[in-house]
C-alpha positions in Angstrom: -0.3 -0.1 0.1 1.4 3.2 -1.4 2.1 5.7 1.3 0.9 9.1 -0.2 -2.2 6.6 -1.5 -5.3 7.8 0.4 -8.1 5.1 -0.8 -10.0 2.1 0.2 -12.8 2.4 3.3 -9.6 2.4 6.2 -9.2 5.9 4.8 -12.7 6.8 4.1 -13.6 5.7 7.6 -10.9 7.4 9.3 -11.2 10.8 8.1 -15.1 10.4 8.8 -14.2 10.1 12.4 -12.0 12.8 12.4 -14.1 15.2 9.8 -16.8 14.9 12.5 -14.3 15.7 15.7 -13.0 18.2 14.1 -16.7 19.8 13.7 -17.5 19.0 17.1 -13.4 20.5 18.2 -12.9 23.2 20.0 -13.6 25.6 17.6 -15.1 26.3 14.1 -12.5 28.4 12.2 -10.0 26.2 10.6 -7.0 28.5 10.3 -4.1 29.9 12.1 -3.3 33.0 9.8 -5.6 35.8 9.7 -8.4 35.6 7.5 -8.7 38.9 4.8 -11.9 40.2 6.0 -11.1 40.1 9.8 -9.8 43.2 11.2 -7.2 42.6 14.2 -9.3 42.7 17.1 -11.7 40.7 15.4 -8.7 38.0 15.1 -7.8 38.5 18.4 -11.2 37.4 19.6 -11.5 34.7 17.9 -8.1 33.6 18.8 -9.3 34.3 22.4 -12.8 32.7 22.6 -10.9 29.2 20.8 -8.3 29.4 23.4 -10.9 29.5 26.2 -12.4 26.5 24.9 -9.2 24.5 24.6 -8.7 25.2 27.8 -12.2 24.7 29.1 -11.8 20.9 28.1 -9.4 20.5 30.8 -12.0 21.0 33.5 -10.2 23.0 35.8 -11.9 25.2 37.8 -9.3 27.1 38.9 -9.8 30.7 36.8 -6.8 32.2 37.4 -4.9 28.9 36.0 -7.6 28.7 33.0 -6.6 32.9 32.5 -3.2 32.3 32.2 -2.8 29.4 30.6 -5.7 30.8 28.2 -3.6 33.7 27.3 -0.8 31.1 26.4 -2.4 29.6 24.6 -3.9 32.5 22.6 -0.6 33.8 22.2 0.8 30.9 20.8 -1.9 31.1 18.3 -0.8 35.0 17.0 2.7 33.9 17.2 2.1 30.9 14.8 -0.4 33.2 12.3 2.0 35.8 12.5 4.8 33.7 10.8 2.8 32.0 8.6 1.3 35.1 7.5 4.6 36.9 6.8 5.8 33.7 5.4 3.0 33.4 3.0 3.1 37.2 1.8 6.7 36.9 1.0 6.3 34.1 -1.3 2.8 35.5 -2.4 5.1 38.9 -3.9 8.0 36.2 -5.7 5.5 35.1 -7.5 3.7 37.8 -8.6 6.9 38.9 -9.6 7.5 36.6 -12.6 4.8 34.6 -14.3 7.1 31.6 -14.7 9.1 31.1 -11.2 13.1 31.5 -11.6 15.9 29.5 -10.2 16.7 32.2 -7.9 13.0 33.1 -7.1 12.5 29.2 -6.4 15.9 29.1 -4.0 14.1 32.3 -2.4 11.0 30.7 -1.7 12.4 27.9 -0.3 14.7 29.5 1.9 11.9 31.8 3.1 9.9 28.0 3.9 13.0 26.5 6.0 13.4 29.7 8.2 9.7 29.5 8.7 10.1 26.2 9.8 13.2 27.0 12.2 11.4 29.7 13.5 7.9 27.5 14.0 10.2 25.1 15.3 11.7 27.6 18.3 8.2 28.8 19.2 7.1 25.6 19.5 10.0 24.8 22.2 9.1 28.1 24.2 5.5 27.0 23.8 6.0 23.8 25.3 7.9 25.4 28.2 5.5 27.9 29.0 3.1 25.4 29.6 5.1 23.2 32.0 4.9 25.9 34.3 1.7 25.7 34.5 -0.1 22.1 33.3 0.5 18.9 34.5 1.8 16.5 32.1 -1.9 15.9 31.5 -3.2 18.9 30.6 -0.6 19.3 28.5 -1.7 16.8 26.3 -5.2 18.0 26.3 -4.7 21.1 24.9 -1.8 19.4 22.1 -5.2 17.5 21.5 -7.5 20.8 21.5 -4.9 22.3 19.4 -5.4 19.1 17.1 -8.7 18.2 16.7 -8.4 15.0 18.8 -7.3 13.2 15.8 -4.5 11.3 17.7 -7.3 9.8 20.2 -9.8 9.3 16.8 -7.1 7.7 14.8 -5.6 5.1 17.6 -9.0 4.2 18.5 -9.9 3.3 15.2 -6.6 1.5 14.2 -7.1 -0.8 17.5 -11.0 -1.1 16.5 -9.7 -2.2 13.5 -7.0 -4.8 14.6 -7.3 -6.0 17.5 -4.7 -8.2 17.5 -2.2 -5.6 17.2 1.2 -6.1 19.4 2.0 -4.1 22.1 4.8 -3.2 19.5 2.5 -2.5 17.3 0.4 0.1 19.2 3.4 1.7 20.7 4.8 2.0 17.6 1.5 3.8 15.6 1.4 5.5 18.9 5.0 7.4 18.5 3.7 8.0 14.6 0.4 9.8 15.7 2.2 11.6 18.0 4.7 13.0 16.2 2.1 14.2 13.7 0.5 15.7 16.3 3.8 18.1 17.0 4.2 19.2 13.4 0.0 19.5 13.3 0.1 22.1 15.8 1.9 24.5 14.4 0.1 24.0 10.7 -1.6 26.8 9.8 -4.7 25.2 8.5 -7.1 22.4 9.3 -5.7 20.8 6.0 -2.5 21.4 6.9 -3.4 19.9 10.1 -4.6 16.7 8.7 -1.9 16.5 6.1 0.5 15.6 8.9 -1.5 12.8 10.0 -2.5 11.5 7.2 1.5 11.2 6.0 2.0 9.4 9.0 -1.2 7.0 8.6 0.4 6.4 5.2 3.6 5.4 7.1 1.5 3.2 9.7 0.0 1.4 6.4 3.5 0.3 5.1 4.6 -0.6 8.4 1.5 -2.6 9.0 1.6 -4.8 5.4 4.8 -5.3 5.8 4.5 -7.3 9.2 1.6 -9.4 7.5 -1.1 -7.3 8.6 -4.0 -8.1 5.4 -5.2 -4.8 5.3 -7.8 -4.7 2.9 -9.1 -7.7 4.4 -9.1 -6.0 8.0 -11.0 -2.7 6.6 -13.9 -5.5 5.9 -14.6 -6.7 8.3 -14.2 -4.3 10.4 -17.1 -2.4 8.9 -18.8 -5.7 8.9 -17.9 -5.1 12.9 -19.4 -1.3 12.7 -22.9 -2.5 10.9 -23.4 -5.2 12.7 -23.2 -3.3 15.7 -25.3 -0.4 14.5 -28.3 -2.7 13.2 -28.1 -4.3 17.0 -28.1 -0.9 18.2 -31.0 -0.2 16.1 -33.0 -3.6 17.7 -32.1 -2.6 21.2 
């Protein structure tokens, strides 16, 4: 199964689950960049509400704690947006100069992208350090999941349900890769790009399982049958 190939019932099922979680998630706003029609104050208000919802999901009744952590999360979203907006604006200028990109243009775009990635990496580390001063490891996990539509847990659950005979080693490897995907997705500029990170790692996981002798197509078929049977049983109960 190709890493980049996104066909078959497994992908459809996983995406259906993750899209549902996204719809029910902490925010209806998909991008971390400033929308063209938003004023700066409107953008900050949207970000503040998003941060509040992420922190509220932690279940803390400590108002001071909630306020402090919400401020850290909101600041992170704004800082991420600034990096993405700055890079995108400069790339747009380069593309607007010439109808066909020159080698120099391509080199400049590559450098802008690489520089932005370095800035995101530094910002990510600083953000986690700030959270560590205020939150428990479990609370930080909750914030990470809130920023990424809980895709890690939804996807891990899907793999466990589809493949009930996974070994402990296989489960650990899948979780490790999904965790790595989540770290990247936290810094992505839109919901599409967040999901793209998970999609990339799902391809890696599927290849890994196929090489281990797992018949993915058969597993998908049996999983769909179990889901259908549960739905039928629920209707009759």
